[in-house]
N, C-alpha and C positions, 0 to 999 in steps of 0.2 A: 504495500499500499504505499503511495505519497508516490516522490521522486525519487529517481534515483541514489541520489546524493543521502535521501531519509534512509534510505534499504541497504546502502550498507554497500552498494553493485563492488564499486574497486576492491576494498579490503576483499568480497569475498571471492571474485575475482583471483588473490592473490595467491589467498590461502589455498584454491583449486589449482592453478598452472602451479604457483614454485611454495610447497608444503612444508612445511616448520619438516628440519631432519635431525631426528635424533641423533648424537654421537658419543659411545663407553666414554665416560672420562671417569676418573679416580673417584675413591670411594670421601674423599676426602671433604669435608664441608664445607661451602664458600657462600660466598654473598650474592642474590642476583644484582647482574648487572648486564647495562644496555651502554652501548657504545655513542647511542645518537639520539634521540625523540626530537618526535615534530608536534608542538603544539593544535594546527588543524590539520582535522579530517580531509582536508579537501587538495590536502599538499602530500604526495608519495615523494619519500627518499625510496627512489630507484637503486645508486648504484653506488659504490661506494670504494675504492680502490685507489691503490699507489699511484702517486703522480705520474706518471710515463715521456713527457720533452724534458729534455733537460735535467733528467733524475742526476747528476752528480753532482749539479748545482743545487738540489732539493733534494738531500737524505729526506728519508721521514716523512716528507710532503705526501697529505692524502687530500682526493681529490671528491669533492660528492655533489651528488648533481640528483636536482630535487626539482619535481612541476605539477604546475595547478592539474587537478584533474576535473574538480567538482563544472569548469568554467568560469568561474569567480575570480573576484578582487577580493585581496585577501592578504594579510600581514601574518608571517609564520615569523616562528623564533626555533631556529632550531639548537639542541642543544647537548650536549657533548659531556663526557665525563673525562675525553687525552687532553693532552694536557697542551693546547693550542698555543704557540706565542704570534699566531700573526693571520687574519683572513682575509681576503681576495675573493671577486668576483672573476671568473675568468672564461676563456670560449673554450669548444671543441675540444679544439686540441693545446690543453690545459693552457695558454698564453691567459697571464694575468691582463684583465679589461685597464685599461683608464680611468681615474675614477674610482677605481671597483672598490677600494678597501674597506673594509668592514668593521667597525666598533663591538669591541668587545667587551659585553655588557656582562652584570651579574646573570640577567634571565640567558643567557646565550647571545646567539645573532638574527639580529631581526631581518626578516626577507620577506621583498614585496610581491607577491604575484599579480600575475593581469589573467585572466582568461588562458586556461592550456599553454601557459608561459614553465619554459625549463632555465634550471639556473643551474650551473653550474661555481662549485667552490672549491680554492682551492686553502686550503688549511693547511699552515708548515708548525707544526711538532716543535715544544722545546727541547736538545738535547739534553 
């Protein structure tokens, strides 16, 4: 009932097509941990990986790609438990965009999306 946004179609589709995989681990108890959290259900964190371009210049760099999936304009917060030193918007070839520096705030990184917009964020980690 309702719209596809209200029905959670995007999340259900990811759960069906990319199911969670259980991996055996040691029996040592540990805390639950998540590398990233996005504040809006309209924004999907699609990919997270090591930066490829000029890898020798950026050891420990991580690129995160997100997109707006509901056809809306939204500001979302990207939070991470990783030790971020610097964050910037980058293009699909992982080159920093002019004026793309993102301030690190207590709530994380503030990202503005227009309908179906894709953003790539280059995260430089503290060594």
